[in-house]
TORKOL-4160 file (C-alpha; in steps of 0.2 Angstrom, whole numbers, padded with zeros to 4 digits, m for minus):
412
<pt num="1" X="m0048" Y="0048" Z="m0095"/>
<pt num="2" X="m0036" Y="0050" Z="m0109"/>
<pt num="3" X="m0029" Y="0037" Z="m0121"/>
<pt num="4" X="m0011" Y="0031" Z="m0116"/>
<pt num="5" X="0003" Y="0020" Z="m0125"/>
<pt num="6" X="0007" Y="0009" Z="m0111"/>
<pt num="7" X="0024" Y="0004" Z="m0121"/>
<pt num="8" X="0031" Y="0023" Z="m0117"/>
<pt num="9" X="0032" Y="0017" Z="m0099"/>
<pt num="10" X="0043" Y="0002" Z="m0101"/>
<pt num="11" X="0060" Y="0002" Z="m0097"/>
<pt num="12" X="0073" Y="m0012" Z="m0097"/>
<pt num="13" X="0076" Y="m0019" Z="m0078"/>
<pt num="14" X="0091" Y="m0031" Z="m0078"/>
<pt num="15" X="0087" Y="m0047" Z="m0066"/>
<pt num="16" X="0103" Y="m0042" Z="m0054"/>
<pt num="17" X="0095" Y="m0025" Z="m0050"/>
<pt num="18" X="0081" Y="m0031" Z="m0041"/>
<pt num="19" X="0087" Y="m0030" Z="m0022"/>
<pt num="20" X="0082" Y="m0049" Z="m0016"/>
<pt num="21" X="0090" Y="m0043" Z="0003"/>
<pt num="22" X="0089" Y="m0027" Z="0013"/>
<pt num="23" X="0101" Y="m0018" Z="0017"/>
<pt num="24" X="0109" Y="m0021" Z="0036"/>
<pt num="25" X="0107" Y="m0002" Z="0039"/>
<pt num="26" X="0089" Y="0004" Z="0034"/>
<pt num="27" X="0095" Y="0022" Z="0033"/>
<pt num="28" X="0109" Y="0020" Z="0022"/>
<pt num="29" X="0099" Y="0017" Z="0006"/>
<pt num="30" X="0102" Y="0027" Z="m0009"/>
<pt num="31" X="0092" Y="0041" Z="m0011"/>
<pt num="32" X="0090" Y="0049" Z="m0028"/>
<pt num="33" X="0082" Y="0068" Z="m0026"/>
<pt num="34" X="0072" Y="0073" Z="m0043"/>
<pt num="35" X="0064" Y="0091" Z="m0045"/>
<pt num="36" X="0050" Y="0091" Z="m0056"/>
<pt num="37" X="0050" Y="0110" Z="m0057"/>
<pt num="38" X="0069" Y="0111" Z="m0059"/>
<pt num="39" X="0073" Y="0097" Z="m0070"/>
<pt num="40" X="0087" Y="0092" Z="m0058"/>
<pt num="41" X="0094" Y="0077" Z="m0051"/>
<pt num="42" X="0106" Y="0074" Z="m0037"/>
<pt num="43" X="0112" Y="0057" Z="m0026"/>
<pt num="44" X="0111" Y="0056" Z="m0008"/>
<pt num="45" X="0108" Y="0044" Z="0006"/>
<pt num="46" X="0091" Y="0042" Z="0014"/>
<pt num="47" X="0097" Y="0048" Z="0030"/>
<pt num="48" X="0099" Y="0067" Z="0023"/>
<pt num="49" X="0080" Y="0066" Z="0021"/>
<pt num="50" X="0080" Y="0076" Z="0038"/>
<pt num="51" X="0090" Y="0090" Z="0029"/>
<pt num="52" X="0080" Y="0090" Z="0013"/>
<pt num="53" X="0062" Y="0092" Z="0022"/>
<pt num="54" X="0058" Y="0109" Z="0022"/>
<pt num="55" X="0054" Y="0116" Z="0039"/>
<pt num="56" X="0037" Y="0122" Z="0032"/>
<pt num="57" X="0031" Y="0103" Z="0026"/>
<pt num="58" X="0018" Y="0088" Z="0033"/>
<pt num="59" X="0024" Y="0070" Z="0033"/>
<pt num="60" X="0012" Y="0058" Z="0031"/>
<pt num="61" X="0015" Y="0039" Z="0034"/>
<pt num="62" X="0006" Y="0023" Z="0032"/>
<pt num="63" X="0006" Y="0013" Z="0048"/>
<pt num="64" X="m0002" Y="m0004" Z="0039"/>
<pt num="65" X="0006" Y="m0019" Z="0047"/>
<pt num="66" X="0012" Y="m0034" Z="0035"/>
<pt num="67" X="0005" Y="m0050" Z="0041"/>
<pt num="68" X="0013" Y="m0067" Z="0039"/>
<pt num="69" X="m0001" Y="m0072" Z="0026"/>
<pt num="70" X="0008" Y="m0086" Z="0017"/>
<pt num="71" X="0003" Y="m0102" Z="0023"/>
<pt num="72" X="0011" Y="m0117" Z="0018"/>
<pt num="73" X="m0003" Y="m0133" Z="0021"/>
<pt num="74" X="m0006" Y="m0151" Z="0015"/>
<pt num="75" X="m0021" Y="m0159" Z="0006"/>
<pt num="76" X="m0029" Y="m0175" Z="0011"/>
<pt num="77" X="m0021" Y="m0184" Z="m0003"/>
<pt num="78" X="m0003" Y="m0178" Z="0005"/>
<pt num="79" X="m0001" Y="m0166" Z="m0010"/>
<pt num="80" X="0006" Y="m0147" Z="m0006"/>
<pt num="81" X="m0005" Y="m0133" Z="m0006"/>
<pt num="82" X="m0002" Y="m0114" Z="0000"/>
<pt num="83" X="m0015" Y="m0100" Z="0003"/>
<pt num="84" X="m0011" Y="m0082" Z="0002"/>
<pt num="85" X="m0022" Y="m0071" Z="0012"/>
<pt num="86" X="m0031" Y="m0056" Z="0005"/>
<pt num="87" X="m0044" Y="m0052" Z="0016"/>
<pt num="88" X="m0059" Y="m0055" Z="0028"/>
<pt num="89" X="m0074" Y="m0062" Z="0019"/>
<pt num="90" X="m0087" Y="m0055" Z="0030"/>
<pt num="91" X="m0096" Y="m0039" Z="0035"/>
<pt num="92" X="m0083" Y="m0033" Z="0046"/>
<pt num="93" X="m0070" Y="m0020" Z="0035"/>
<pt num="94" X="m0060" Y="m0018" Z="0051"/>
<pt num="95" X="m0044" Y="m0030" Z="0047"/>
<pt num="96" X="m0039" Y="m0026" Z="0068"/>
<pt num="97" X="m0055" Y="m0034" Z="0073"/>
<pt num="98" X="m0053" Y="m0049" Z="0061"/>
<pt num="99" X="m0036" Y="m0051" Z="0067"/>
<pt num="100" X="m0042" Y="m0052" Z="0086"/>
<pt num="101" X="m0056" Y="m0065" Z="0081"/>
<pt num="102" X="m0058" Y="m0083" Z="0087"/>
<pt num="103" X="m0061" Y="m0099" Z="0077"/>
<pt num="104" X="m0069" Y="m0100" Z="0063"/>
<pt num="105" X="m0065" Y="m0086" Z="0051"/>
<pt num="106" X="m0068" Y="m0085" Z="0032"/>
<pt num="107" X="m0056" Y="m0076" Z="0020"/>
<pt num="108" X="m0053" Y="m0072" Z="0002"/>
<pt num="109" X="m0037" Y="m0080" Z="m0002"/>
<pt num="110" X="m0025" Y="m0085" Z="m0018"/>
<pt num="111" X="m0022" Y="m0104" Z="m0019"/>
<pt num="112" X="m0007" Y="m0112" Z="m0024"/>
<pt num="113" X="m0007" Y="m0131" Z="m0028"/>
<pt num="114" X="m0017" Y="m0144" Z="m0039"/>
<pt num="115" X="m0033" Y="m0149" Z="m0041"/>
<pt num="116" X="m0040" Y="m0137" Z="m0027"/>
<pt num="117" X="m0060" Y="m0139" Z="m0026"/>
<pt num="118" X="m0073" Y="m0135" Z="m0014"/>
<pt num="119" X="m0076" Y="m0146" Z="0001"/>
<pt num="120" X="m0056" Y="m0151" Z="0001"/>
<pt num="121" X="m0049" Y="m0148" Z="0019"/>
<pt num="122" X="m0030" Y="m0142" Z="0020"/>
<pt num="123" X="m0019" Y="m0144" Z="0035"/>
<pt num="124" X="m0003" Y="m0138" Z="0043"/>
<pt num="125" X="0003" Y="m0155" Z="0047"/>
<pt num="126" X="0018" Y="m0145" Z="0057"/>
<pt num="127" X="0006" Y="m0134" Z="0068"/>
<pt num="128" X="0008" Y="m0146" Z="0083"/>
<pt num="129" X="0028" Y="m0141" Z="0083"/>
<pt num="130" X="0024" Y="m0124" Z="0080"/>
<pt num="131" X="0013" Y="m0125" Z="0097"/>
<pt num="132" X="m0003" Y="m0125" Z="0088"/>
<pt num="133" X="m0015" Y="m0139" Z="0093"/>
<pt num="134" X="m0023" Y="m0140" Z="0075"/>
<pt num="135" X="m0026" Y="m0128" Z="0059"/>
<pt num="136" X="m0038" Y="m0133" Z="0044"/>
<pt num="137" X="m0045" Y="m0123" Z="0030"/>
<pt num="138" X="m0060" Y="m0129" Z="0021"/>
<pt num="139" X="m0062" Y="m0123" Z="0004"/>
<pt num="140" X="m0079" Y="m0115" Z="0001"/>
<pt num="141" X="m0078" Y="m0108" Z="m0017"/>
<pt num="142" X="m0067" Y="m0108" Z="m0031"/>
<pt num="143" X="m0063" Y="m0095" Z="m0043"/>
<pt num="144" X="m0048" Y="m0099" Z="m0054"/>
<pt num="145" X="m0034" Y="m0095" Z="m0041"/>
<pt num="146" X="m0046" Y="m0086" Z="m0029"/>
<pt num="147" X="m0054" Y="m0096" Z="m0015"/>
<pt num="148" X="m0066" Y="m0093" Z="m0001"/>
<pt num="149" X="m0060" Y="m0102" Z="0015"/>
<pt num="150" X="m0066" Y="m0106" Z="0031"/>
<pt num="151" X="m0051" Y="m0107" Z="0043"/>
<pt num="152" X="m0053" Y="m0115" Z="0059"/>
<pt num="153" X="m0040" Y="m0119" Z="0074"/>
<pt num="154" X="m0038" Y="m0126" Z="0091"/>
<pt num="155" X="m0036" Y="m0119" Z="0106"/>
<pt num="156" X="m0051" Y="m0110" Z="0097"/>
<pt num="157" X="m0050" Y="m0095" Z="0109"/>
<pt num="158" X="m0033" Y="m0091" Z="0104"/>
<pt num="159" X="m0032" Y="m0074" Z="0091"/>
<pt num="160" X="m0030" Y="m0078" Z="0074"/>
<pt num="161" X="m0016" Y="m0065" Z="0074"/>
<pt num="162" X="m0008" Y="m0076" Z="0086"/>
<pt num="163" X="m0011" Y="m0091" Z="0074"/>
<pt num="164" X="m0003" Y="m0083" Z="0060"/>
<pt num="165" X="0013" Y="m0078" Z="0070"/>
<pt num="166" X="0018" Y="m0096" Z="0072"/>
<pt num="167" X="0012" Y="m0104" Z="0057"/>
<pt num="168" X="0012" Y="m0089" Z="0042"/>
<pt num="169" X="0028" Y="m0083" Z="0033"/>
<pt num="170" X="0032" Y="m0067" Z="0028"/>
<pt num="171" X="0021" Y="m0064" Z="0010"/>
<pt num="172" X="0038" Y="m0057" Z="m0001"/>
<pt num="173" X="0033" Y="m0051" Z="m0016"/>
<pt num="174" X="0034" Y="m0064" Z="m0033"/>
<pt num="175" X="0051" Y="m0055" Z="m0039"/>
<pt num="176" X="0061" Y="m0059" Z="m0023"/>
<pt num="177" X="0067" Y="m0075" Z="m0028"/>
<pt num="178" X="0069" Y="m0085" Z="m0012"/>
<pt num="179" X="0061" Y="m0092" Z="0003"/>
<pt num="180" X="0055" Y="m0080" Z="0016"/>
<pt num="181" X="0068" Y="m0080" Z="0032"/>
<pt num="182" X="0063" Y="m0077" Z="0050"/>
<pt num="183" X="0074" Y="m0060" Z="0048"/>
<pt num="184" X="0061" Y="m0055" Z="0034"/>
<pt num="185" X="0049" Y="m0052" Z="0048"/>
<pt num="186" X="0057" Y="m0037" Z="0053"/>
<pt num="187" X="0067" Y="m0030" Z="0039"/>
<pt num="188" X="0048" Y="m0031" Z="0028"/>
<pt num="189" X="0041" Y="m0021" Z="0040"/>
<pt num="190" X="0042" Y="m0001" Z="0044"/>
<pt num="191" X="0048" Y="0003" Z="0062"/>
<pt num="192" X="0031" Y="0013" Z="0064"/>
<pt num="193" X="0020" Y="0000" Z="0058"/>
<pt num="194" X="0005" Y="m0002" Z="0069"/>
<pt num="195" X="m0011" Y="m0010" Z="0062"/>
<pt num="196" X="m0012" Y="m0030" Z="0053"/>
<pt num="197" X="m0021" Y="m0031" Z="0037"/>
<pt num="198" X="m0006" Y="m0029" Z="0024"/>
<pt num="199" X="0001" Y="m0044" Z="0012"/>
<pt num="200" X="0016" Y="m0031" Z="0005"/>
<pt num="201" X="0025" Y="m0018" Z="0012"/>
<pt num="202" X="0022" Y="0000" Z="0008"/>
<pt num="203" X="0040" Y="m0001" Z="0004"/>
<pt num="204" X="0045" Y="0018" Z="0004"/>
<pt num="205" X="0044" Y="0018" Z="0023"/>
<pt num="206" X="0056" Y="0003" Z="0024"/>
<pt num="207" X="0071" Y="0015" Z="0024"/>
<pt num="208" X="0065" Y="0027" Z="0040"/>
<pt num="209" X="0073" Y="0022" Z="0057"/>
<pt num="210" X="0067" Y="0027" Z="0074"/>
<pt num="211" X="0080" Y="0041" Z="0076"/>
<pt num="212" X="0077" Y="0046" Z="0057"/>
<pt num="213" X="0059" Y="0051" Z="0063"/>
<pt num="214" X="0064" Y="0058" Z="0079"/>
<pt num="215" X="0076" Y="0069" Z="0070"/>
<pt num="216" X="0061" Y="0074" Z="0058"/>
<pt num="217" X="0051" Y="0080" Z="0073"/>
<pt num="218" X="0065" Y="0089" Z="0083"/>
<pt num="219" X="0065" Y="0099" Z="0068"/>
<pt num="220" X="0046" Y="0104" Z="0071"/>
<pt num="221" X="0039" Y="0094" Z="0055"/>
<pt num="222" X="0023" Y="0088" Z="0058"/>
<pt num="223" X="0019" Y="0068" Z="0055"/>
<pt num="224" X="0004" Y="0062" Z="0055"/>
<pt num="225" X="m0004" Y="0043" Z="0053"/>
<pt num="226" X="m0016" Y="0035" Z="0041"/>
<pt num="227" X="m0019" Y="0017" Z="0035"/>
<pt num="228" X="m0021" Y="0009" Z="0018"/>
<pt num="229" X="m0019" Y="m0011" Z="0019"/>
<pt num="230" X="m0008" Y="m0016" Z="0004"/>
<pt num="231" X="m0016" Y="m0029" Z="m0006"/>
<pt num="232" X="m0007" Y="m0042" Z="m0017"/>
<pt num="233" X="m0016" Y="m0033" Z="m0032"/>
<pt num="234" X="m0001" Y="m0020" Z="m0030"/>
<pt num="235" X="0010" Y="m0033" Z="m0039"/>
<pt num="236" X="m0003" Y="m0037" Z="m0055"/>
<pt num="237" X="0003" Y="m0030" Z="m0072"/>
<pt num="238" X="m0006" Y="m0022" Z="m0081"/>
<pt num="239" X="m0011" Y="m0037" Z="m0095"/>
<pt num="240" X="m0019" Y="m0028" Z="m0108"/>
<pt num="241" X="m0010" Y="m0013" Z="m0118"/>
<pt num="242" X="m0028" Y="m0003" Z="m0117"/>
<pt num="243" X="m0023" Y="0001" Z="m0100"/>
<pt num="244" X="m0041" Y="0007" Z="m0098"/>
<pt num="245" X="m0047" Y="m0012" Z="m0097"/>
<pt num="246" X="m0036" Y="m0013" Z="m0083"/>
<pt num="247" X="m0045" Y="m0017" Z="m0067"/>
<pt num="248" X="m0038" Y="m0007" Z="m0052"/>
<pt num="249" X="m0037" Y="m0017" Z="m0036"/>
<pt num="250" X="m0046" Y="m0010" Z="m0021"/>
<pt num="251" X="m0038" Y="m0008" Z="m0004"/>
<pt num="252" X="m0045" Y="m0004" Z="0012"/>
<pt num="253" X="m0039" Y="0013" Z="0021"/>
<pt num="254" X="m0043" Y="0021" Z="0036"/>
<pt num="255" X="m0041" Y="0039" Z="0041"/>
<pt num="256" X="m0046" Y="0048" Z="0057"/>
<pt num="257" X="m0055" Y="0065" Z="0062"/>
<pt num="258" X="m0039" Y="0072" Z="0070"/>
<pt num="259" X="m0030" Y="0066" Z="0053"/>
<pt num="260" X="m0041" Y="0074" Z="0040"/>
<pt num="261" X="m0041" Y="0089" Z="0051"/>
<pt num="262" X="m0022" Y="0093" Z="0052"/>
<pt num="263" X="m0021" Y="0090" Z="0032"/>
<pt num="264" X="m0034" Y="0103" Z="0031"/>
<pt num="265" X="m0023" Y="0114" Z="0043"/>
<pt num="266" X="m0008" Y="0112" Z="0033"/>
<pt num="267" X="m0016" Y="0115" Z="0018"/>
<pt num="268" X="m0024" Y="0132" Z="0025"/>
<pt num="269" X="m0005" Y="0137" Z="0030"/>
<pt num="270" X="0002" Y="0132" Z="0013"/>
<pt num="271" X="0013" Y="0118" Z="0020"/>
<pt num="272" X="0021" Y="0105" Z="0008"/>
<pt num="273" X="0014" Y="0089" Z="0010"/>
<pt num="274" X="0026" Y="0073" Z="0008"/>
<pt num="275" X="0018" Y="0056" Z="0006"/>
<pt num="276" X="0029" Y="0043" Z="0011"/>
<pt num="277" X="0025" Y="0029" Z="m0005"/>
<pt num="278" X="0011" Y="0029" Z="m0017"/>
<pt num="279" X="m0001" Y="0021" Z="m0004"/>
<pt num="280" X="0000" Y="0035" Z="0007"/>
<pt num="281" X="m0003" Y="0046" Z="m0009"/>
<pt num="282" X="m0016" Y="0037" Z="m0017"/>
<pt num="283" X="m0025" Y="0038" Z="0001"/>
<pt num="284" X="m0022" Y="0056" Z="0002"/>
<pt num="285" X="m0028" Y="0059" Z="m0014"/>
<pt num="286" X="m0044" Y="0047" Z="m0011"/>
<pt num="287" X="m0049" Y="0061" Z="0001"/>
<pt num="288" X="m0051" Y="0074" Z="m0011"/>
<pt num="289" X="m0063" Y="0065" Z="m0022"/>
<pt num="290" X="m0071" Y="0060" Z="m0008"/>
<pt num="291" X="m0076" Y="0076" Z="m0002"/>
<pt num="292" X="m0081" Y="0081" Z="m0020"/>
<pt num="293" X="m0094" Y="0065" Z="m0018"/>
<pt num="294" X="m0101" Y="0071" Z="m0001"/>
<pt num="295" X="m0103" Y="0090" Z="m0008"/>
<pt num="296" X="m0113" Y="0079" Z="m0021"/>
<pt num="297" X="m0124" Y="0074" Z="m0009"/>
<pt num="298" X="m0114" Y="0057" Z="m0006"/>
<pt num="299" X="m0116" Y="0049" Z="0014"/>
<pt num="300" X="m0101" Y="0042" Z="0023"/>
<pt num="301" X="m0111" Y="0031" Z="0034"/>
<pt num="302" X="m0113" Y="0015" Z="0022"/>
<pt num="303" X="m0099" Y="0007" Z="0011"/>
<pt num="304" X="m0087" Y="0021" Z="0007"/>
<pt num="305" X="m0078" Y="0018" Z="m0009"/>
<pt num="306" X="m0068" Y="0026" Z="m0023"/>
<pt num="307" X="m0070" Y="0019" Z="m0039"/>
<pt num="308" X="m0057" Y="0019" Z="m0050"/>
<pt num="309" X="m0067" Y="0030" Z="m0064"/>
<pt num="310" X="m0073" Y="0044" Z="m0052"/>
<pt num="311" X="m0059" Y="0056" Z="m0053"/>
<pt num="312" X="m0062" Y="0055" Z="m0072"/>
<pt num="313" X="m0079" Y="0056" Z="m0073"/>
<pt num="314" X="m0082" Y="0069" Z="m0059"/>
<pt num="315" X="m0068" Y="0081" Z="m0067"/>
<pt num="316" X="m0080" Y="0094" Z="m0072"/>
<pt num="317" X="m0089" Y="0095" Z="m0056"/>
<pt num="318" X="m0075" Y="0095" Z="m0047"/>
<pt num="319" X="m0066" Y="0111" Z="m0056"/>
<pt num="320" X="m0077" Y="0122" Z="m0045"/>
<pt num="321" X="m0071" Y="0114" Z="m0028"/>
<pt num="322" X="m0053" Y="0117" Z="m0022"/>
<pt num="323" X="m0044" Y="0106" Z="m0013"/>
<pt num="324" X="m0044" Y="0115" Z="0004"/>
<pt num="325" X="m0065" Y="0116" Z="0002"/>
<pt num="326" X="m0064" Y="0097" Z="m0002"/>
<pt num="327" X="m0057" Y="0093" Z="0014"/>
<pt num="328" X="m0067" Y="0106" Z="0025"/>
<pt num="329" X="m0083" Y="0098" Z="0016"/>
<pt num="330" X="m0076" Y="0081" Z="0023"/>
<pt num="331" X="m0073" Y="0086" Z="0041"/>
<pt num="332" X="m0090" Y="0094" Z="0041"/>
<pt num="333" X="m0099" Y="0078" Z="0036"/>
<pt num="334" X="m0088" Y="0068" Z="0047"/>
<pt num="335" X="m0093" Y="0080" Z="0063"/>
<pt num="336" X="m0110" Y="0080" Z="0057"/>
<pt num="337" X="m0112" Y="0061" Z="0055"/>
<pt num="338" X="m0102" Y="0059" Z="0073"/>
<pt num="339" X="m0088" Y="0049" Z="0063"/>
<pt num="340" X="m0071" Y="0049" Z="0072"/>
<pt num="341" X="m0064" Y="0038" Z="0057"/>
<pt num="342" X="m0069" Y="0034" Z="0041"/>
<pt num="343" X="m0066" Y="0015" Z="0033"/>
<pt num="344" X="m0068" Y="0015" Z="0016"/>
<pt num="345" X="m0061" Y="0007" Z="0000"/>
<pt num="346" X="m0050" Y="0015" Z="m0014"/>
<pt num="347" X="m0047" Y="0010" Z="m0032"/>
<pt num="348" X="m0039" Y="0027" Z="m0037"/>
<pt num="349" X="m0029" Y="0025" Z="m0052"/>
<pt num="350" X="m0017" Y="0039" Z="m0054"/>
<pt num="351" X="m0011" Y="0040" Z="m0073"/>
<pt num="352" X="m0004" Y="0053" Z="m0082"/>
<pt num="353" X="m0016" Y="0068" Z="m0086"/>
<pt num="354" X="m0022" Y="0067" Z="m0068"/>
<pt num="355" X="m0021" Y="0081" Z="m0059"/>
<pt num="356" X="m0012" Y="0080" Z="m0043"/>
<pt num="357" X="m0022" Y="0089" Z="m0028"/>
<pt num="358" X="m0014" Y="0088" Z="m0010"/>
<pt num="359" X="0003" Y="0080" Z="m0013"/>
<pt num="360" X="0019" Y="0091" Z="m0014"/>
<pt num="361" X="0034" Y="0077" Z="m0013"/>
<pt num="362" X="0033" Y="0058" Z="m0015"/>
<pt num="363" X="0046" Y="0046" Z="m0005"/>
<pt num="364" X="0045" Y="0031" Z="m0016"/>
<pt num="365" X="0055" Y="0016" Z="m0023"/>
<pt num="366" X="0058" Y="0011" Z="m0041"/>
<pt num="367" X="0043" Y="0001" Z="m0048"/>
<pt num="368" X="0041" Y="m0012" Z="m0061"/>
<pt num="369" X="0041" Y="m0007" Z="m0079"/>
<pt num="370" X="0024" Y="m0004" Z="m0088"/>
<pt num="371" X="0015" Y="m0004" Z="m0070"/>
<pt num="372" X="0002" Y="0006" Z="m0061"/>
<pt num="373" X="0015" Y="0013" Z="m0050"/>
<pt num="374" X="0024" Y="0021" Z="m0065"/>
<pt num="375" X="0009" Y="0028" Z="m0070"/>
<pt num="376" X="0008" Y="0035" Z="m0054"/>
<pt num="377" X="0025" Y="0043" Z="m0054"/>
<pt num="378" X="0025" Y="0048" Z="m0073"/>
<pt num="379" X="0009" Y="0057" Z="m0068"/>
<pt num="380" X="0017" Y="0064" Z="m0053"/>
<pt num="381" X="0032" Y="0073" Z="m0061"/>
<pt num="382" X="0024" Y="0076" Z="m0076"/>
<pt num="383" X="0030" Y="0073" Z="m0095"/>
<pt num="384" X="0044" Y="0060" Z="m0097"/>
<pt num="385" X="0054" Y="0066" Z="m0082"/>
<pt num="386" X="0052" Y="0049" Z="m0075"/>
<pt num="387" X="0062" Y="0041" Z="m0088"/>
<pt num="388" X="0077" Y="0053" Z="m0084"/>
<pt num="389" X="0075" Y="0048" Z="m0064"/>
<pt num="390" X="0075" Y="0029" Z="m0069"/>
<pt num="391" X="0089" Y="0032" Z="m0081"/>
<pt num="392" X="0100" Y="0039" Z="m0069"/>
<pt num="393" X="0096" Y="0027" Z="m0055"/>
<pt num="394" X="0100" Y="0013" Z="m0068"/>
<pt num="395" X="0116" Y="0022" Z="m0070"/>
<pt num="396" X="0121" Y="0025" Z="m0053"/>
<pt num="397" X="0119" Y="0008" Z="m0047"/>
<pt num="398" X="0101" Y="0008" Z="m0037"/>
<pt num="399" X="0094" Y="m0006" Z="m0032"/>
<pt num="400" X="0077" Y="m0008" Z="m0038"/>
<pt num="401" X="0058" Y="m0013" Z="m0031"/>
<pt num="402" X="0055" Y="m0017" Z="m0012"/>
<pt num="403" X="0070" Y="m0020" Z="m0005"/>
<pt num="404" X="0078" Y="m0007" Z="m0017"/>
<pt num="405" X="0083" Y="0009" Z="m0013"/>
<pt num="406" X="0074" Y="0027" Z="m0012"/>
<pt num="407" X="0069" Y="0042" Z="m0022"/>
<pt num="408" X="0062" Y="0059" Z="m0016"/>
<pt num="409" X="0051" Y="0067" Z="m0028"/>
<pt num="410" X="0047" Y="0085" Z="m0029"/>
<pt num="411" X="0035" Y="0095" Z="m0037"/>
<pt num="412" X="0042" Y="0110" Z="m0032"/>
């Protein structure tokens, strides 16, 4: 991984440009279309996307679902505490299984509150009013702001997903300076969300409506689904100017055999691969490196992980393996191991100098300065073109971050 001056990926983002609420009509978001090849930029609306996508393209979407992961609780002393659920703390990797499980459960969380220590029991004083007999979270382990918590409730046979729907709040990002309201449960969720597990929305997908998706399909463009559960780490800044010391957050992803096959078919047919959001792009690109690892003897039957350094340490060996070959190897291993689905974690860190393997077009919002996502956008567009894109967006009144406007970034 080459050295990068992080200060070159900074820009001034006025607070008033950070969208605090969504638009009433998702499809009316502004859409900046930027071609890296032509160095051109134009301004449209998101509902123009249907006409912009080539017939020979393949759209990939992340169907993760944001869970109401923020819980307002109380200590025995009467002091307030807050839990932000991060992930199940168990051998079970499947969030869907964890969300269907009954009491008790153990989760890894971020805690807010003073003097939280092991054996503290946090309760929800409003549980009964919300239709839950009782709810408590016992602190098992504390590591700074992260805690391991055993969560239990009554009636115990009710699934955790139902309990959260009654007691939890939408986990809005820290730069949205307001409390979550009821409408956020819908607006901070893609219309195609399916599988519980994210604590942040895959925000590029927030602009889609069912009508736009139907129009894309009617045009004859394939739409394929994958899942990456977005973690709270997506909001972590790169704290050290030496970005190589930054520990990239890992996120759980899931892809089916049919999805991998559809990717292979489109690569063979030379279709344009369109990723809806950075989460979708990171998942797709992770599949290439998973194919490289399988080529080098890696088995998919254990804990599947792409760590942040592997794309750079494996670079010399991967030069012999084309993207099509990597996916073909992955397909063969899935069939050999009788796997209908791969569930794993990725820490893929895409920075300038990274060679994009699959993705030709990226739909994405506008990101925080000096963040991992800015580095990804810069890597995708090449050179300093990202600066022109962001300058144009700022000069033309675009709304930024999660509830903000969109861009369609093209490498063709």
